[in-house]
N, C-alpha and C positions, 0 to 999 in steps of 0.2 A: 582210350579206356574211360569208362564212366567213373567219375569221381564222387558220385552221390552215395548215400548210405546204402549198404548192402544188407540183404536179409540173410539170416543164418540158414544154412542148408540142413542143419541137424534139428534136434528137438529143442525144447525150451532151455534157455541158459540157466544153469544152477549157480546162483549168486550167494555169497556170504550174507549173513543176517545184517551186518552193518551196512553193506552196499545196498541191499534190498530196502532197508529202512530209509536210506538217503534218497533212493529213487522214488519211493512211495511219497515221502514228504514233499519232494519237488513236484511230482505229478499232482498231488493234492493242491499245491499252490497254483499251478498252471490251470487246473480244471476250472477255477472260478473265473478265468479270463476268456474262456472259449464261448463261441456262439453255439446255438442249438445244432446247426448242421455239423459242426466240428466235434461235438461231444459224443463219445461212444454211448451207445444205447444203455449199456449196463451201469453207466455213471451218471446219467441224467437226473436220477432221483436224489443224488447226494450233492449235486452241483451247488445248491443253495446253502449247504452247511458251511460252517467256519472251516478254514484250512486244517486246523488241528483235529477237528471232529471228522473231516473227510478222511484224513490219514488213519484215524483210529477205526472208523466204522467200515470203510471201503478199501482196506489195505490189499486184500486179495483181488478184488475187481480191478484196482488200479494196476497191480502187477500183471494181471492177464491182459489188460488193455495195452500196456507198454510192450508186451511180447507180440500181440496179435494185431494191433491197430497202428499201421505205419504213420498215418497222419498225426495221431495223438503223440506217438513217440518222437516225431520230428518237432512238434511244438515244445515238448519237454526238453529235447536236445537243444533247441534254440535258447531256452531259458538257462540250461546248464552252461552253454557257450558264453552267454552274457555274464554269468558268474565267474567263469574261469577262461577268459579269452586267450591268455598265453598258453595254458595247458591244452586248450582245444586246437590251437594252431600246431602245436607239436604233435598231437595225436593224429591230426589230419595229414601231417607230413609222413606218417607211418613210423614215428619214433616213439620211444618210451623214456620219459624223463626219469633218471635214476633217483633224484631227490624228492620226487612228488609223493604225495600220500597215496598208497596203493588203493585205498577205498575210493578216492576221487578218480584215480586213473581208470579203475575197473568200471565205475559208473559212467564215465565219459566214453570209454570204448564201447560199452553196451548201448548207449544212446546214439552215438555218431555212426557206428557200424561201417567204418571205412574198410578198404581191402585189408585183410589180415587182422581184423579186429579180434577174431577168436584167439590168435596167438598172443596179442597184447593182453586180452582178458586173462588168458591162462597164466602169463607171466605175473600179472598183478595178483592173481589168486595165490600163486606159489609164494610170492613175496609176503602176502598176508599170512599164509600158513607158516612160513619160516619165522616171520616176526612174532606170530602167536606162540610158536614153540619156544623161541628165545625168551619171550617175556614170561612164559610159564616157568621155565627153568630158573630164570632170574628171581621170580617171586618165591619159588621153592627154596632157593639158596638164602634169600633174605629172611624168609620165615624160619629156616633152620638156625641161622645166626642169632635172630632175635630170641628164639626159644632157648638156645644155649646160654645166651647172656642172662635171660630170666632165670634159668635153672641155677646158674652160678650165684646170682643175687639171692635166690631163695636158700641155697645151701649155706651161704655166709650168714644169712639171717637165722637159720636153724641152729648153726653152730654157736652163735652168740646167745641165742635163747637157751641152748643146752647148758652153756657155761653158767648163765644166770640161774637157771633152774637147779643146777648142781649146788651152787652156793646157797641158794635158798633152802634146798633140801637138808643141807648140813645144819643150818640154823634151826630149821624146823625139827630136826631130830633132837637137838638139845632142848628145844621148847617142849616137845612131846614128853620127854623124860620127866621134866619138871611138872608138867600137867598130870602125868600119871600118878606121881606122888601126891599131888594136890587132890586128885580125883579119889584116891583111896581114903584120904582123910575126910573128905566131905561126902562120901557115898551115902552114908546113913542119913545125913542131913538132906541130901538130894532126894532120897525116897520120900521123906516127909514133905519136902517142898513140892514134889510132883503131885502128891495127893491134894495138898492145899491149893495148888495151881489149878488142878482140874475142877475142884469145887468152885474156885473164884471165877474161872473161865465160864463155867455153866451159868453162874449167877450174872456175870457180865453180859453173856449172850441174851439172857432173858430181859435184862434191863435195856440192852441195845434194841432188841426187837420191839419192846414197848415204846421206846423213844422214837424209833423210825415210824411206827404206826401213828403215834401222836403227831409227829412232824408232817406226815402225809395228809392226815386229816386237816391239820391247820393250813397246809398249802392249798388243799382243795377248797377250804372255806374262803381263803384269801382270794383265790382265782374267781370263785363264784361271786364274791363281793365286788371284785373289780369289774366283772362282766355286768353285774347289775348296775354299778355306777355308770359305766360307759353307755349302757342301754338307756338309762334315765337321762343322761346328758344328751344323747342323740335324739331321744323323744322330745326333750325340752327345746333343743335347737330346731328340730323340724317344726315343732309347734310355733316357735317364734318366727321362723322363716315363713311358714304358711300364713300366720297372722299378718306379717308385714306385706307379703305378696298379695294376700286377699284384700287388705285395706288399700294398698296402692292401686290394684286393678279396679276396685270399686270406686275409688276417688276419681281415677282417670275416666272411667265410663260415665260416671255421673256428670263430671265437668264437661265432657264432650257432648253428652246429650243436652245439657243446659245450653251450651254454646250453639248447638244446632237449633234448638227451639227459639233462642233469642234472635239468631240470624234469620230464621224463617219468618218470625213475627215482624222483624224490621223490613224484610223484603216485601211481605204482604202490605205492610203499612205504606211503603213507598209506591208500590205498583197500583194498589187500589185507590189510594187518595180519596176515600169516601168522605163526604161531608157529614157532620153530626146529624143524627136522625132521632126522631121521637117515636119511630115505629117500634113495635114489639112483635114477637112471633105470633101472638094471638090476633094481631091486626092483619096478618098475612095468611090466615087460614084459607086454603084453596076452596073454591066453590065446587059443587058437585059437577062431575064430568071433566074436571081438570086433570085427573090422573092419566087419562088416555093421551092428552096432549103432551104431558111431561114424559110419558114413556116413549112417544114418537120422537121427542127432542133428544132423549137419551140415545135412542137407536141411531139418530143422525150423527151424534157426537162419536159413537163407537164406529160408525162407518168411516168417519174422517180420521180415525186413530192411525198412527204410523205402524208399519210392519215391524216384526221383531228384529229383522236384520237391517232395518233402515238406520243409517248412521245419524240421521237427524234425531231419532228417538234417543240414542245413546248420548248425543250432544246435549239434548234437553235435560237428561238425568244428571249429567255432570255439572250443569249450571246451578243445581239446587244447593242450598246452604250446607256446608260441611259434608259434601258427598265424598265417598271413599270408593275408588275404582280398584278392584282386584282382578288381575289378568293372569289366566292360565297360560304361561309363556309359550311352551312348546306346542300347545293346542292351537295357538294363533299362528306361530311361525311356520309350522309344518304344513299348514293349509295356505298360507299367504305366499311364502317363498321356500318351498321344500327343497329346491336344488342346492341351496347354500349350505355350507358346513354349519354345525350347531353353534360354534363360537360366533360366526358371522350372523346367524339368525338372531342370537341374543343381542349382539351389538346393534343390529338394525332396528329391532323392536324397541329397545331402551331409548335409542336416539329418536325414534318416532314418537314415543310417549312423552318425552321431555317438553316439546312445544305444547302438547295437549294439556299437560299439567300446568304449565305457565299461563295458558290462555283461560282455562276454566277455573283455576284456583282449587281444583279438587285434589284430595290426597290420592296418590297413585302408588300401588304396590304390584310388582311383577314377580310372579313365583315360578321358579324352574325346578325340575327334578335335579337332585344333587348326585344321582348315581353315576353320571358320566363325567363329573368334574371332581377335583379335590375339594375337601371340606372348606367352605368359605363362610366368613361371617356376613351378616346382613350389612349392606352398604347402600349409600345414597348416591345416585348418579344423576346429576343435573335435575334434582327435584323428584326423581323416581326411586322409590325404595326397591332394591333388588334383593330377593330372598331365594336361597337354595334350600331345598328340603334336607332334613337330617338323614344320616344313613338308616336305611330300613323304612323310611317314611316317604310316600309318594307326594307329588305336588298337589294332587287332588285332596288328600287328607290334610295337607298343610293349609290349603285354601279353606276347608271347612273349619279348621281350628281358628283361623284368623276371623272368619265370619262370626263364629260363636263368641269370640272375645269382644265383639262390638256390642254396644248397648242397643236395646230395642228402641226403634224410632229413628235411628240414624239411617240416612240413605246410603246403602251399600250395594254397589253394582258389581256383579261377577261376570267376566267375559270368558265363556267357555262353551264349546259345542258338545261337550261330553254330557250325555243325558243324566248319568248318575250324579255328576257334580251339580248340574242345574237343579235336579230335584232335591238334593241335599241342602243346598244353600237357600232354596226357596222355603224349605221348612224352617230354616233359622231366621227368616225375615228379610233375606237379601233378594235383589232383583237380578235374575240371570239374563244375559244378553248373548246372542250368537257371536262367534268369533268373526264371522264375515262382516258384521256391523262395524267392529273396531278396525278391521283391515281396510274397509272402504272409507272410514273416517280418516285414518292415517294417510291413505292414498290421496284423499281430497286435499289434505294439508290444512 
């Protein structure tokens, strides 16, 4: 006789809610461990969900798959057998353990489906129904006992309150008799007092209304004065901050421009090494016809000029005094090594710029878009300033702002193949260079 799982010859098994919920949760857990070929078609779209979400969203498809997909039911049965090995052995032997949880027994019989599993399931369902009826009757009896005890306590409390109220009523009767006598003596006085009270109350209401209106006007004036004081203080603080920042930026730009001029003059003095001369510009007035020769010489010089993406041109620019190199980070990395992840692109570019900064002595700033990383402050990595744009600001705009912050006359080189960036920085006095020139210069080492 075949000892494997047997299919039910009848219709779909009707399971209690607790047993069905247990099977669905176990099926949802097993679903994440299946391969594509083992996964029922109806459940493939939810296989990537978390187990709890699978059980919540696909409860009905999981129940249908357990009923109609033998392979899926066998995988779930294996998982159930691993959780309850002793109970599985008893059920596979055709026995029903009397002390076992009927929910677990019914779930195991449904999954294993050995010979006679319908009888085992029916016995477990009957035990569940019997246990449910006993628990309901027990709960009803307990509720009735609790209600009776609460009624008794409430009755005792009411009796004590009644006795107290009776005693108080007697005392109040005596007090009322005395008050009636006092009331008769003072009734006439009370009438006059009521009239006076009405007049006084009306006057008091008028005074109170006037006081409230005055208080409200005073409060509004105080709030307006506070707002004016705060606004004045804020304007004063903004003015002071603007004055400090403006003075500091102007001082830095002026000092940087002065250092650039001094370094350039010193470099020219060393390179030219010209002897003293007594010649003056009037002594060197060109004779007639010399203009054509000068133009030809200028054309020859322009013919020998380096191409825009020639790394030698970029290297020559960086050797100028007080040069500042601004690099559009992702514009360079995505053309030089696009296959690398962004974090590896940034690391490789910064590590390549560090030797260039050390060799040329130029100030190097590398700007990246900050949208794909957490907000980071400006940092210096081996002599290279690494800047991430603020939220809502692109790296292109950050580069334009850095160029505008530089003084006119300083050598500022912007590496970017973006046409808008190049035209924008050129208008601000910077020299745009193609990204390919920097990539070739870094590759050359």
